[in-house]
Steps between C-alpha positions, in 0.01 A plus 500: 500500500206411707259272340176635641152488361411846374287713724223491242400160632268596776337263747149382425260660750323179575803276483661325788856580611727204517825607613821683509729514205834663419693593189863401422782709376763377244696327779198290593468660844152579622433873524202700614300652208457876512131451586582237767285250313438373152144594398261217433426397141164619364256224424159544337238597759235246594205517735541271811387146438501164676355198307496128578426173334528134588628239250533124536846349438533197277836337432593261220808285472743619231474317171799287418743678263333841550609781718293545818267801465464707820161532661389859413231723643386834375428717803193727508554850365352795679687769320753540222733210594441135415711249687569129433665267749645164409586203728766250393351157417815295575557458878163651589281347767135609484244293693168411318214749531731795555382843396695828470351825622651796313460859605658802333529853637665817383539617856684322786239295692447606860687311764817451300833658587616788291685424178816674624863452430782708650845521349805638674666802345884528515659830572509752781179359642612143452227351718216708369207351319343680204141490394439439132187409312371223284148436376267216583317373193303196618484255789401136422379286791502127457324257741480123448233290678754219558873498557682538170869424448693629194847402388574859401344842543200584286550719199309813419416708193317835504338660195512875573410823314750597238555828688637287792696247300673779302628696801865577467756442775267282705531144619225269629520259795269265693499511881361207702349501851437169677313545835675182631848663473413839654861569597590537129230753422479568129756320291545786252717290258273192484519530117651751264588710330216418263553446132297748295378396155240721333242548783583182694731492808613149572668354810675164508465299827812435697591134563382516859255240639184676602219394731161657527326399822125441488294812538808716573529783244823598335531840336692597186547871429602633159686828536702740287816677608764719337754297308766720668397366844709239668358152421322331783654184635307181571395445859673210686323169502327463834306201627130565513320513830251220566167571346226567756222247551296509180150621455354311206188534294311213336464555213791742450341653190138525383311568184152661510293469187288817534445810714297420807635149536657407836742233614632404841866425580628322809787662693738281695777620740805281568571687823392314813559803730337791309214656694446816292258588230473482117388750244437487125527768235454503121771675299233630262146516635374600153582141397410301811430558873598287794357433844632277776305312771746310724709306253243496219558749229217602260599654165234677291548582134425861403633543143718314249876518566781368712586593858624346824359465849746518792420330832720641778559393860545767758867393540572584132475167322304471171329270258435630149217375286481564131158598372379495140153622397356439158174613347270220397330594177127420471356460146231744410173318436 
């Protein structure tokens, strides 16, 4: 009997397709489903969002006799999913004054390769590739202002709507994309399948040493796929390419105490040969705006909230500055 997801599971209109899947018969051989593809699981609809925040990282030595508690961060929520990422404390190297820029999207950010996996189908068309569907739920982008080294992969937990957590015949996975290993593309089996308890989907980190280069984003995509689909396999371990000369911002994160307040940030480029130009953009101009004159960046607060400012060179390198704006209350006389 073919173990296929029922045709009632239709693909989400706004979802992203992540790949080809195939069903198995009782002998374990891969066979082409009647529709040539397993339909994508349905997830609750959500308007497009992309939200960012910057958080400082502080580490503390584990207390003798007590288990080391991971360093946890609650990522910003722009829709109906709340993510938490945890870094292992033991074996972690985090330089002082390091901040983490977190950005979450429910659409694949532009410039990234497609989340696509292709699986060979055995049979008359032995070398054919089928196209099956899975559904992107959220992409989490993590950027550290300094190089951070972890003894193991980070762990993730996602609080999702009950309608999503209670889907039958669905498994959840995390895919990872590291721009410094472009030959790998998306590692579709970075973590998973996730463990579902109530409305929380949890992923344990594999015991793989992990390095985040300064100002180089890594992307982690939570996606759902039919439990009847062939499980993705982890990508091979590949040495990362050298990081390009860094563009740094001093300070790497700023706090503005009221709308209308401005602050300047100095931009430094480690490249000695770059002759191009720089540009700056705020991820949310309703929170703060940015303007660049040479290598001096001016950030102006607009309204309370969290955002990021990205300084880019014309050859594609970036520095990311976390921006927080608060509202100073003035007592009424």
